[in-house]
N, C-alpha and C positions, 0 to 999 in steps of 0.2 A: 358502494362506499365512494364511488367516483362522483365528482361534481358534474352537474348537467352542463352542456355546452351552449345553452341559449343566451348566456351572459358572459362577456369577455372583458376583463379589466385591461386598461391601457396606461393608467397613471395612478400612483399612490402618492398622497401628501401625508406624511407621518410626523406627528409631534409627540415626542417621548419625554416624560419628566420623571427620571428615577430619583428616589430619595434613599441615599446610602445610609442614612441613620435609621429609618424605620424599615428598610428593606422592602419597600413597596414602590410601585410606579403607576403613574396615570398616563393615558394616551388619548390622542385624537387622530383617527384615521379618516382621511377624505379620499375616497376611491372613485375615479372616473371610469365608468363602464360603458360598454356598447351592447345594447340589447339586440340580438340578431334573430330572435324568435319571440313572439308575444308570450309574456309570462306574468303571473301574479305574485311571484316570489323570487328573491335573489338568495341563492344558497351559497354560503362560503364557509370557511373554516374558522373555528375559535376554540381554544382550549384553556381552561382555568382562568378565563377573562370574565370579570364582572362588568357586564355591559349596562351602562347607566342611561344611555340615550342613543337612538338611531333614527335618522331621517333619510328620505330619498327625494331628490329634486331633479327636474329636467334641466339639462345643461343649457339648453337654448333660451330658457325663459329669462328675461331681463330682471324681472322681480322674482326673487327666489320663493317659489311656492312649495312648501314641504308636503309631501304625501304622507298621510297617516300610515304608520308602520306598526305591525305587530311582530314582536320578536319571539321566535320559537327556538328552543335549543334541543339538540339530540346528542348528548355527551358520548354515547357509544361510538358514534362516527366522527366525533369532534367537529360537529357542524352546527351552524345556526341558519335559520331562514328568516329573512326580512319580508314579511307578507304585506302586500298593499291591497286596498279595497278595490281599486280599478286596475285592470290589467295594464301592464307597461307595454307600450307599442315599440316598434323598431326605432332605434335612435340612441343618443347618448344621454346618460344620467349621471348624477353624482350622489354617492352614498356618504353620509357623515356618521361616524360611530364614536361615541365617547365611552371610555372604559377605564378600569383599574385592575391591578393584579399584584401578586406577591413577586418579589425579586429574589432570585437565588444568587446571582452574581451579575455585576454590571458589565457583562461581556456576553456576546451572543454565539450560539452554535445552533443553526437552524436545520442543517441537513440531518435527516431527510424531511421530517414533518413537524418541526418545532417553531417555525415562524408564526404559526397560529397561536402560540403561547405569548407572543409579543405584540401582535396586532391582528385584528380580523383580516383575513385575506383569502385569496383563491390559491390555496397552498398545494398546487400540483405543478410539476416542472413545465408543462406545456403552456400554462397561463402566464406568459411573459408580459412585463409592463415596465414603465419607467418609474423611478422612485425619487421623490424630493423629501429629504429628511431634516427635521429640526430636533435638536436635543437641548433640554433645559438642564443646567448644572450649576453647582456652586463654583465661585471663582478659583478655589484651590484645586479643582479638578480639570482634566483635559478630556475633550470628547473627540472621538474618531468615528468615521463611517467610510463607506465604500468610496465616496467621492471627496475631492478637496473641500475645505472650508471656504465659504464665500464671504460670510460676515458674522460677527458676534454682536448681539444686541443686549444692552443692560436693561433688564425688565424692572427690577426693583433692587433694593439693597440685598446683596447676598444671592442673587440669581441672574444667570446669564443664559441667553438662548443662542445656540450656534446653528447657523443655516448652512447646509451642505449643497453643493452643486447637484443638479438633477442627473440621475444616472442614465446609462444606456439601458435598452430593454434587457431585462434579465428575469430569471425565475426567482420566486420568493426565497428559496433556500440559500441563495447567494447574498441576501441582504445581511449587513452586519453593522453593529455599532458598539463602542466601548466607552465607558466613562471610568477614568482612573487617575492615578497620580504618576503615570509612566513618564520616563525620560526617553529621548531618542537620539540616534545618530543617523546621518543622511549622506548620500552620494548621488551623483547624476550618471545615468547611462550615456553611452556614446551619442544617442539621439536626443538626450536632454530630458529623460523621464526621471523624476525624483524618486529614489528608493530610500525608505527609512525603516530602521529596526527599532521597535519599542520594547521596553522591559521595565520591571520595577526598578526604582532609582539605584539601589545598591548593586544591581547586576548589569548595569548598562555597559560596564567595561568588558563584558563577555559577548557583546553584540557585533564586534568588528568582523569576525570571520564570516558570519552569515551575511552581513552587508556586502562584503567583497564578492562572495559567491553569488548572491542575488544579482548584482550588477553584471557579472560575467555571463550568467545564465540567461538573463533577459536579452542581452545583446545577441547571444547565440540563437535563441528562439526566433527573434526577429529576422535574422539572416537565414536560418534554416527554412522557415516557412515563407520568406519573402512577404511578410505581413507585419505592419507596424503594431506594436502594443497600443490598444485603443484609449487607455485612460492616461490622465496627466501625471498620476503618481501610483506607487505601489508600496503599501505599508506591510511590514511583517511584525506581528505582535506576539510576544511570549507571555502566555497566560499562566498564572501560578497554579491553578487547579483546573485541569482540562481533560475531559473524558477521552477525546480523540487524540490521535497523534498530531494531526494538523488539519486545517480546513481552508478551502480555496475561495472564501468569500471574495467577490471581485473587487480588487483594489485594496483590500484589507485582509490579508491572509493571517490566520491565527494558528499558533503552535503551542504545544506543551513546552515548558522551559527547556527540558532535556533534548527536544528536537530542534532547538534554535540557538541556544546559548553555548558558547565554547570558550573555555579558559585554557589558553596555550600552556599554562604551567601545570594544570591539574587534570584536564579532560583526557580521556583515553583516546587512542588512535581510532578505535572503532566508532567512537562518538563523532569524530570529524567526518568519517565516511557517512554515518547515518544522517548527520545534519545536512551535508551536501546533497544527498539523495532526496531528503524530505523537501528541502527548498526547491530542488529541481522538479519534484513532483507537483508541488503547489503552483509553481510558475508555469509549468506546462498547462495546467488548468486555466491559467490567466489569459493566455494568448487568445485574443478575440476570435480569431477564425480557426482556432485549433480543434478541428474535427470533434469527435465525441468527447474527448477529455477536456475540451475547452468550455468557456462559459457562454460563448456566442452560439455555437452549434451544440445544443445539449440534447440528451435523450428525451424522447417523447414521454416515456413513463419509466418507473423504477425497475421494470423487468430488464431494461437495457442499461442498468447502472454500470455494468462491466465496460460499456463503451467509454464512459467517463474515466473510471478508475484503472482499468487494464491498460488503456493507452497512456495515461499519466505515468503509471508504473514503468511501462516500456520506454517512455521518453526520458525517465530519470537516467537510464543507462546510456541512451544515445547522446544526451547532452553532456553528462558529467565525463564521459570518456573523452570528449573534445575539450571541455573547459578546464578539467582538472585531471590531466593524463597521469599525474603522479599518484593518484589514488588507485589506479589500475582497476577501475570499477568493473571492467568486463569479466574479471575473475569471479565476481560475486553474482552475476546474472544466473549462473548455473543453479545457485541455491533457490532461486524462484521456482525453477522446475521441480526441484525436490520437495519444496514446501507445498506447492500446489498438488503434486501427485500424492503426497501423504494423505491429504483429506479427500482428494478426488477418487481415490481407490476404495473409499468406504461406501457402503450402501446408503448412508445418510447424505451423500453429496447431492448436487443439483446441477442442471445445465447452467452455463454462464448466463444465458438468457432464459429467465424463468418467470412465469406469470405470478405477480404478487398483487395484493389488494390493500390489506390493512397495515397500519404503521408498524406493528410488531413483525410482520412478514418482511416489510421493506427493510427494517433494521437488520434482519438476518442476512440480507444480501451483501452486507459489508464484511466480506470474509475472504479467505485465501483464494476461493474459486473466482470471485469477481476481480480481485486485484492481481494475484500472482498468475493464475491460469490465463486470465485475460491477456496479461503481458506476454506470456509464453506463446500463445497461439498467434499473436500478432508478430512476434519475433520469427516464428516458424514461417508465417506468410511472407514476411519480408525476405527471408532467405529463399523461399520458393519463387517469388516473382523477380527478385533482385532488388537491392536497395534503391536503385535509380527508378525503376518502374513503380515501386511501392510509394516512394516520395512523390512522384508525379501524380499518381492517382489520388494521393492524399490532398495535394494542393488543389487539384480539380474539384474534389469533394468540398473543400473549404470554401472555394469561390462560389460554388453552386448553392450551398446551403447556409450561407451566413445569416445570422439572426433568426434561424429557424430551429425547429425540433426535428430530429431524425430517428431512423431505426437502422438496425443491422444492414438491411438490404441496400440502403442508400450508399453506404460506403463500398459494399461489395460491387455494386454497379459501377461506381467511379473507378475502382481498381480494375475491373474487367475492361472498361473503356480504355484506361491507360495502357493495359497490357496489349490490347488490340492495336492501339496507335503505335506502340513501341516497335511493332513489326512492319509498319508502313511509313516510317519517318522518311523525309526527303534525304537522299544520299548525302548531300553536302552538310545538312544539319547534323546527321549522325556522325559524319566524319569529324566535324569540328566540335562535337560534344555539346551542341547548342540545344536549348529546350524551345519547343514551339507550342503554340496553342495554350498559352497560360500554364506552361510547365507540364504539359501532358504528352509531349513527344520526346521519347527517350529511346536510346538503344541499350539494351541490357549488355553489361560487360561479360556476363556469364553465358556460355554456350549451353544449349540444352542437348545433353549428350545421349539421352535415352529416347528411343523411338516411342516409348510409352507416354512421354510427355508431348502428346499431340497438341496441335493448335487449339482444337475444341476443348480438350481437357484443361489446357493451360489458361484459356480465357475465361472459363466458367468459374469465377471466384465464388459466386453465390452458392452454387451447388457444393463446391468443396467445403466452404466455411460453415454452411449449415450443419454439416456432419460434426463440426467441432463446437458449435454454439448451442444447438438445439437438443443435444443429448448429453447426459452426464457421463463422467468417466473418461477413459482414454484406452487406446488399443495396446494389446500385447502382440508383437509380431514374432512368431516362432520360425526360426531358420533351420532348414535341414539341407545339408550339402552332400551331394553324391557326385563325385567326379567334377565335371564342369557345370552340373545342374544345381541351382539353388532354389529350393522350394520354399515359398512364403505362405504363411497362414496367419490371418488376423482374428483376434477375438477380444471381447471386452475384459480388461484386467480388473479383478476385484480382490481385495486383500483377504477377506474372510472366506473360508471354504463353506461357511454356513449358508451363503447365498450363491445360488447358481447364476452364472453370467447371463444377462439377457441375450437371447439368440438373434434378435433382429438388428442389433446395433452394428453399423458398418461405417467405417471412416474412409475418407480420401487421404491417404497417407503419403506425403512426399518423402520417400526413403532416400537416404544417401549412404554410400558405403565406400570403403577402401579395402584393399587386400594386400597380402604378402607380396604380390607381384606389381602392385601399382598404388602409389599414394595420391594419384589424381582422383578427386571426388567424383564418383559416378552417381547418377540420379535415376530414380524409378518411381513412378506414381502408382501406388497400389490402391486400386479402386474397387477391388472385388474381394471376396472372402479368401480366395487362394490364387496364387499366380506363380510363375516361374521366371527366373533369370538364367540365361545361358552365358557363362563366363567364357572369355576367349581361350583360357587355359585353366588347368587345375591349380588350386592355391592351397597353401598351408593353413592360412587363417583368413577370416573375413570379419570386418568390424562395421556394423551398421550404425546409423544415427551419428554421423560424424560431427564432433564438437557438441553433441547433445542439443542441436538446434531444433529437433523435432520433438513434439509432445507425445512421445510413445516410448515404451521400453521393449527390449529385444531379448528373446530367449534363444540360445544357440544349440540346444540339445547337448548331450554330454560331450560328444566329440568336439563340437565347436567351442564349448567352454574350456575343455582341456587344452586346446590349441592356444586360446587367448591367455590362459593362466601360464602356460609354458612361455609364451612371448613376454609376459610381464616379468617373469623370473629371470629370463635371459637378457632381455633388452627392452625394459619398460619405456624408454624414451622413443621407441618406434611409434608410440601413440602419444597424442597430445595430452596435457594434464587434464583437460576437460573429458577426454575419452577415457582416461584411467579412472577419474572420479565417477563417471557415469557407469562404468563396468562394476565398480564397487557397489554403487547404489542399486543397480539392476539385480545383481546377484542376491542381495539381502531382501529386496522386494519379492523376488521369485521364491526365496525361502519361506517368507511369511505367507505366500499364497499357495504353498505346498507344491511348487513346480520344480524346485531345485533342492538337493540335499544340503544341509547346513555344512557338512564337511567340505563340500565343494566351494562354498562361499568363504569359509575360513582358510581353505587352501589358497584361494586367490589373495587373501590379505597378507600372506607370508612375504610377498614382494615388498610390502611397505617398509621393511627394514632398510631398503635402499632408496626409498622415496625422499625427495627433499623439497618438493613444491607444495605450497600450502593447501591448494584446493583438494588434491587427493588425500593428503594427510588428514585434513579436517573432516572429509567425508568418511574416511576410515574410522575416525573417532566417533562420528555421528552414528555409524552403524554398530560399532562394537560396544560402546558404553550402554546403550539401552539393553543389549543382550546381558551385560553384566548386572544391570539394575534389576532385571527380571529375577536373576538368581539371588540377589540381595534380599528380595522380598519373599523368597520361597524356602528359607531355612535350609539352604543347600551349601553350607559354608565351605566344604571341601572343594566342590566344583567352582564355587564363587572365587575362592582364592587362586585356584588354578587358572581360571580365565583372566583374573586381574593380573596375575604374573605373566600370562601370555601377552596381554595388551601392553603392559609396561615394557616388556622385553622388545616388542615390535618397535617402540618409539624411544627406547632407552638412549641409543646413540644420539638421537636428535635432541632429546631433553638435556642430556649431559653437556652438549655443546652450546646451549643457549646462554647468552650473556644476560646479566640482570640489570639492564639499562634500557634506554629508549632509542638506541641507535638503529639505523637500517631503514629499508624501504617500508612502505605501507604493508606489503605482503609479509615481509620478514617480521614486522612488529606484531601483526595480528597472529601470526603463527607462534611467536614467542609467548604472547599472553595466553593463548589457548593451551599450549603444551604445558606451561608452568602451572596453570590452573588445574589441568587434568592431573598432572603428576602429584601436586600437593593434596588435592581432594582425595585421590586414590592412595594417599599415604606412602608415596615413594620416598624413602627415608632421606636420601641426599637433598631432595627438593624441600621436604618438611624442615630439615635442619637449617637450611639456608633461609627459608621464609621465617622461621621462628626467630632467628638471629636479627633479621630486619625488623620484625614486629616489636621485639623487646626494645631495640634502639629507638624505634619510632614512639612507642608508648612512654619510654623514659624521658623523651623530649617533650612529653605532653602533646604529642601530635604535631609538633612544629617542624620536625625533620622532613625534608622533601624526599618522598619516595618516588622513584621512576613510575610513571603512570602505567607502563606495560606490566609491572609486577604486582600492582596493588591488589588485584583480585586474589592472587596466590598468597600474598602476605596476610591479608585480612582473613582469608579462609582458614589459614592455620591459627591465627591469633584468636579467632572466635570459638575455638574448640574448648577453651576454658571459660568458665562463667565470668571470671574477672576480666578477661580479654573482651568477651562479648559485651559486658556492661560498659567498658571503656569506649569501645567502638560506637555503641549506641549513643553514648553521651556526645560524641563528636558528630554523629549523624544530625543532631538537632541544631548545630551551629551553621550560620550563614556561609562561613568559609569552606564548608564541605558540601555546598549545594550541588556542585557538578558531580559529586561522587555518590549521591543518594542511591542511584540504581545499583551500583556495585555493592554498597553497604547493605542494602536490603537483601540482595541475593546471598551474601555470605552470612548474614544473621540467620537466614533460613537453613543454614547448614548445621546449626547447633544440634548436639545430641541431647540437650535438655528439653524435654517435652513441654514443661511449663513455660519456657521462654518462647517456644514455637507457637503455643496456644495464645500467649499474651501478644505476640507479634501480629497474628491474624486479627485479634480483637481490636488492637490499636488501629489497624487499617480500616476496620469497619466503622470505628468511631470517627475517624477522619481528622483528628486534631493534630497529633504529632506526625503520623504517617498519613499522607493524603489519600483519600478514597480512590483517586485515579490509579494508584499503585497497588490497590488491594488484589486485583486479579493475578498480578505477577507474584505477589507474596504467597497467595494460596497455592499457585502453581509450583513455586520453589519448594514450599513445605511439602507438597505432594510428591516431589521427586526425592525427598529425603527419606531413606528407609525407616528412620525413627518417626517421621512425621506424616507418612502418607495416610494412615488411618485417621489421624487428627484432622487432616485437611478434608477428607471425605465426610467426616462427622460434622465439621464446621460448615461445610457446604450444604449439607442436608438440613441442619438446624437453623441456618440463616437464609434459606432459599428465598422466602418471600421478601425479606429485607433486601437481599441482593438484587432481585428483580426490580424492586421499587427504586433502588438507587440507580 
């Protein structure tokens, strides 16, 4: 299915003429190619394009002599072949292809394999070229592309042709253009890069927050990587109906509206956090020399997609923690570990670097393993090497591979080099904290405290990281303590007992731990199936994976768990909030794998009565609610009510002390929203009464009363439990002034006890008129979580499977 390498493109000249009335478009693609091996055919990609004419001519000929071309199509591979009668010799040629096609929307989303639906092209990431784009449009529309507009030419009455600057070398999936009636707001970065946010006209007043965030973030990235952003502008466009969350087209990033637009009066606090992280993610991709996750140094093939996405996800948190400290984004990186491990513990998981061939396999790579696990193992590596060495190796890598395609091992080699250099810095440079050799000479601020982190182990980043990228899943480390001896054993953790763990899998695990006798973080590289640590003295408890920076879980054996549970009940603040949350998560993970008794995990949760930080509280809810939902579906009403009472009782004091307003820090507000939503959905009466009171007042004002954004979910959730309230909220859903609340409203509409309304909601999502099809997956998911609706959701999925795949 891969294209032959005997022909390489180096420049595309594209002319696109979309007709927004007939929803069709015509195009002319002129592709300059270099033939590096004699051939009688040029094979490239084309999908759903009606090719009307194709010619090939030698670039050096002064008089254009067109070679006769036969066009062959092979739809299963989405390829065409332009076959010539005389073989093409080594040298440069020009292909001209005229074509037409149907238009879905006058905006593009080409990643991973859709550029071939807009123009014939060599649609693989390694085939980089420059692009000169022209767009024909009506005067009432605006055209955007990757590069700035050079000039607009009046062709005839009612038609304008926009010419855009030639791009830098890039892969086809990064090409973009939009024809719309969007409006924009703009600002300049410190270095004079023009940043603009585009949206539909009536929502442009919601663009300011993303604009300010983008300016701060681009400034940060330029400083962090000591590399200037390579393009003269950066546009961020909010697309009304968009399958992805966002896309890093170079110079023209695109977003679904909820990922970019923020209304200070109505948007939730979690929306602000999500928008900031998404903008940070896409701008990380933008930086010209930004390693895998950037657009200059890109992956060679889609099996290393994680290089792009995992690093961009990782950089979200690095950048936002500096540019927006008030968001306390570091609190939420822990969730990336839990999200990734949830799917990576299944037999259906895959290595982050996985061989893929056809477009459907490539699409499957856009998952939590590529994004979240990719970010987590990079975070683990940064903590292993130290942030200074990690950054130095990264800069070295960027300088070495700019404008090229790379693989896993290229980065590992650069990091290994930086690690080696960090131990041979000139004394004066290290003392002054200066960087030498293009940023690759650093002195790690962390001391390597374990003799097991020998220099050879420490430097061989490739060997270590291959264990994390080339095999699926992650390790479970079992700890057995006897006196001063700590015995370690690693095995492949798998959630289902139906599958036996693969025996051959082995990881290089950078273990960290603290004990009852020392809060200084100790380090130990576990590179064998079993090993032992000898402590200086006996301890009451030991906690591994400090701060949950390592991508592994730990089982302590009964005595070890008992000691940690006792610690949590007596003095939970002896451990960080991340450590407390990771213990909660690990205990329930081990329950589901049959390694720990559920009573032990529930015993651990008893301490939550005294917890007040949001990360452990939210993790407690995330583990206990699914347990409760299992009982809901199993007609075990007595046990179900007992468990609900237990959970509510754990958090009752915290729920009762919540104010019903928008005051407080980001963490306090997210905690408030989550707790009130939990309490109202679980029918905790004081919460239900208060929410009902708010909903009645809001409904009586015909929706004009301003509700605090933090309590909307809880208030709407209670209000939609009556058919009248449900109908009223749905009527508001369709109004433009409620556009920033659509996600919340969709979620609470899915909580109805009326099966007909749940069925109707899913059908509306499938039709895509009132509810956009982009939101259908979330609606089916929400209905599936509803004890009244889960059978409906499953039936709907089965009945509409082919339609869903097609969409």
